C-alpha positions as CSV (number, residue, x, y, z in Angstrom):
1,M,131.8,37.1,108.5
2,A,133.0,38.9,105.4
3,V,131.5,42.1,106.8
4,L,132.4,41.5,110.5
5,A,136.1,41.1,110.0
6,P,136.9,44.5,108.4
7,T,134.4,46.3,110.7
8,V,136.1,44.9,113.8
9,A,139.5,45.7,112.4
10,G,138.4,49.3,111.8
11,L,137.0,49.5,115.3
12,L,140.2,48.3,116.9
13,T,142.4,50.4,114.7
14,S,140.4,53.5,115.5
15,L,140.5,52.9,119.3
16,S,144.2,52.2,119.2
17,L,144.8,55.6,117.6
18,I,142.3,57.7,119.6
19,V,143.0,56.5,123.1
20,A,146.3,58.4,123.3
21,I,146.0,61.4,125.5
22,G,145.8,64.6,123.5
23,A,144.3,68.0,123.3
24,Q,140.9,66.9,122.0
25,N,140.6,64.1,124.6
26,A,141.6,66.4,127.4
27,F,139.0,68.9,126.4
28,V,136.2,66.3,126.1
29,L,137.1,64.9,129.5
30,R,137.1,68.4,131.1
31,Q,133.6,69.2,129.6
32,G,132.4,65.8,130.8
33,L,133.6,66.5,134.3
34,R,132.0,69.9,134.4
35,R,128.8,68.5,132.7
36,A,128.9,71.4,130.3
37,H,127.4,71.0,126.8
38,I,128.9,67.5,126.6
39,G,126.2,66.3,124.1
40,P,127.2,68.8,121.4
41,V,130.9,68.2,122.2
42,V,130.7,64.5,121.7
43,L,128.6,64.9,118.6
44,V,131.0,67.3,117.0
45,C,134.0,65.1,117.7
46,A,132.3,61.9,116.5
47,L,130.9,63.5,113.3
48,S,134.2,65.2,112.5
49,D,136.0,61.9,112.8
50,A,133.4,60.2,110.6
51,V,133.8,62.8,107.9
52,L,137.6,62.6,108.0
53,I,137.6,58.8,108.0
54,A,135.2,58.7,105.1
55,A,137.6,61.1,103.2
56,G,140.5,58.8,103.9
57,V,138.6,55.7,102.8
58,A,137.6,57.5,99.6
59,G,141.2,58.1,98.8
60,V,141.6,61.8,99.8
61,G,144.6,60.9,101.9
62,T,146.8,60.9,98.8
63,L,145.9,64.5,98.0
64,V,146.4,65.6,101.6
65,D,149.8,63.9,101.7
66,R,150.9,66.1,98.8
67,A,149.5,69.3,100.2
68,D,152.5,70.2,102.4
69,G,151.7,74.0,102.3
70,V,148.2,73.5,103.6
71,I,149.3,71.2,106.3
72,D,151.9,73.7,107.5
73,V,149.3,76.5,107.7
74,V,147.0,74.2,109.7
75,R,149.9,73.1,111.9
76,W,150.8,76.7,113.0
77,L,147.2,77.7,113.5
78,G,146.9,74.7,115.7
79,V,149.9,75.6,117.7
80,A,148.6,79.2,118.3
81,F,145.2,77.9,119.3
82,L,146.6,75.2,121.7
83,L,148.9,77.7,123.4
84,G,146.0,80.2,123.8
85,Y,143.8,77.5,125.3
86,A,146.6,76.5,127.7
87,A,146.8,80.1,128.9
88,S,143.1,80.2,129.5
89,S,143.2,77.0,131.5
90,V,146.0,78.4,133.7
91,R,143.9,81.6,134.3
92,R,141.0,79.5,135.3
93,A,143.1,77.4,137.7
94,F,144.0,80.6,139.6
95,R,140.5,81.9,139.7
96,P,138.7,79.6,142.2
97,E,135.3,81.2,141.6
98,S,135.4,79.9,138.0
99,L,136.0,76.3,139.1
100,D,132.7,75.7,140.9
101,P,131.2,72.5,139.3
102,A,127.7,73.7,140.2
103,S,128.0,76.8,138.1
104,A,130.1,75.3,135.3
105,P,127.3,74.6,132.7
106,G,126.4,78.2,132.6
107,G,129.9,79.5,132.5
108,E,130.4,79.2,128.7
109,T,127.9,79.4,125.9
110,R,127.2,76.3,123.8
111,G,128.4,78.2,120.7
112,R,131.8,79.0,122.3
113,V,132.2,75.4,123.5
114,V,131.3,74.0,120.1
115,G,133.7,76.4,118.5
116,R,136.6,75.3,120.7
117,T,135.7,71.7,119.9
118,L,135.8,72.3,116.2
119,A,139.2,74.1,116.5
120,L,140.7,71.4,118.6
121,T,139.6,68.9,116.0
122,W,140.2,70.6,112.6
123,L,143.3,72.6,113.5
124,N,145.2,69.5,114.6
125,P,147.3,68.0,111.8
126,H,147.6,64.7,113.7
127,V,143.9,64.2,113.3
128,Y,144.4,64.2,109.5
129,L,147.4,61.9,109.8
130,D,145.4,59.4,111.9
131,T,142.1,59.5,110.2
132,V,142.6,60.5,106.6
133,L,146.1,59.0,105.9
134,L,146.6,56.1,108.3
135,I,143.0,54.8,108.5
136,G,142.5,55.4,104.8
137,S,145.7,53.5,104.0
138,V,144.8,50.5,106.2
139,A,141.2,50.5,104.9
140,A,142.6,49.9,101.4
141,V,144.1,46.6,102.5
142,H,140.5,45.4,103.3
143,D,139.2,45.9,99.7
144,G,139.2,42.2,98.9
145,G,138.8,43.0,95.2
146,A,135.9,45.4,95.9
147,T,135.4,48.7,97.7
148,A,132.8,47.2,100.2
149,G,135.5,45.9,102.5
150,R,137.2,49.3,102.9
151,W,133.9,51.0,103.7
152,W,133.0,48.5,106.3
153,F,136.5,49.1,107.8
154,G,135.7,52.8,107.8
155,A,132.3,52.2,109.5
156,G,134.1,50.3,112.2
157,A,136.6,53.0,112.7
158,A,133.8,55.7,112.9
159,L,132.0,53.5,115.5
160,G,135.2,53.3,117.6
161,S,135.3,57.1,117.6
162,V,131.6,57.3,118.7
163,L,132.2,54.8,121.5
164,W,135.3,56.5,122.8
165,F,134.0,60.1,122.9
166,T,130.7,59.0,124.3
167,G,132.5,57.0,127.0
168,I,134.9,59.7,128.2
169,G,132.3,62.5,127.8
170,F,129.4,61.0,129.6
171,G,131.4,58.6,131.7
172,A,133.5,61.4,133.2
173,R,130.8,62.3,135.6
174,L,131.7,59.2,137.5
175,L,134.8,61.0,138.6
176,A,132.9,64.0,139.8
177,P,133.0,63.0,143.5
178,L,136.8,63.1,143.3
179,L,136.7,66.7,142.0
180,A,134.2,68.2,144.5
181,R,136.9,70.6,145.8
182,P,138.3,73.7,144.0
183,R,141.8,72.4,144.5
184,A,141.0,69.3,142.5
185,W,139.7,71.4,139.7
186,Q,142.9,73.5,139.8
187,V,144.9,70.3,139.3
188,L,142.6,69.3,136.4
189,E,142.9,72.7,134.7
190,L,146.7,72.7,135.1
191,A,146.9,69.2,133.7
192,V,144.8,70.2,130.7
193,A,147.1,73.3,130.2
194,A,150.1,71.0,130.3
195,T,148.6,68.6,127.8
196,M,147.8,71.5,125.4
197,V,151.4,72.8,125.7
198,V,152.9,69.4,125.1
199,V,150.8,68.9,122.0
200,A,151.6,72.4,120.7
201,V,155.3,71.8,121.1
202,K,155.1,68.5,119.2
203,L,153.2,70.2,116.4
204,A,155.7,73.0,116.3
205,L,158.6,70.6,116.1
206,G,156.8,68.7,113.3
């Protein structure tokens, strides 16, 4: 029970933070619907979260909190990337030939998709705030006089990330029948573009 409590707490904390609609979730959902390189995308997202959560649990959050200059650089790089991706989504929405689900897996190379996944994850300051700072801070509460509690909390948080990205990535195909027409894909691409713009604006405004 001593192990179960912090693990479940970490799982629920992680899910409560990650479920919010954002750039990363929108991208994973899009790749899942197109059935394009979804395995590597889910793996990159889950591993990235695990690394950042481990850093937070280890206490790196204190250092990141003081590195205002580094966070500012990452923030503006993230804004530029998100706006660029939003523009590409709009272009795809008005090019019907690029929206055919049957041809989607071959439309982009695995390397390019993985690169975009890495950028959406590591160029988003909110990811650091949620995983390194917030989860790291909450994990410290579960020490119980030793470090084991905080690490079990971190393990639960990492598990929540794995479950979430696996669910929306591989579960997205259940929505495929609703997106059998190019018009539906146009709506999806425009929704993704809008999400990217909203997140970029929030980042720009701090």
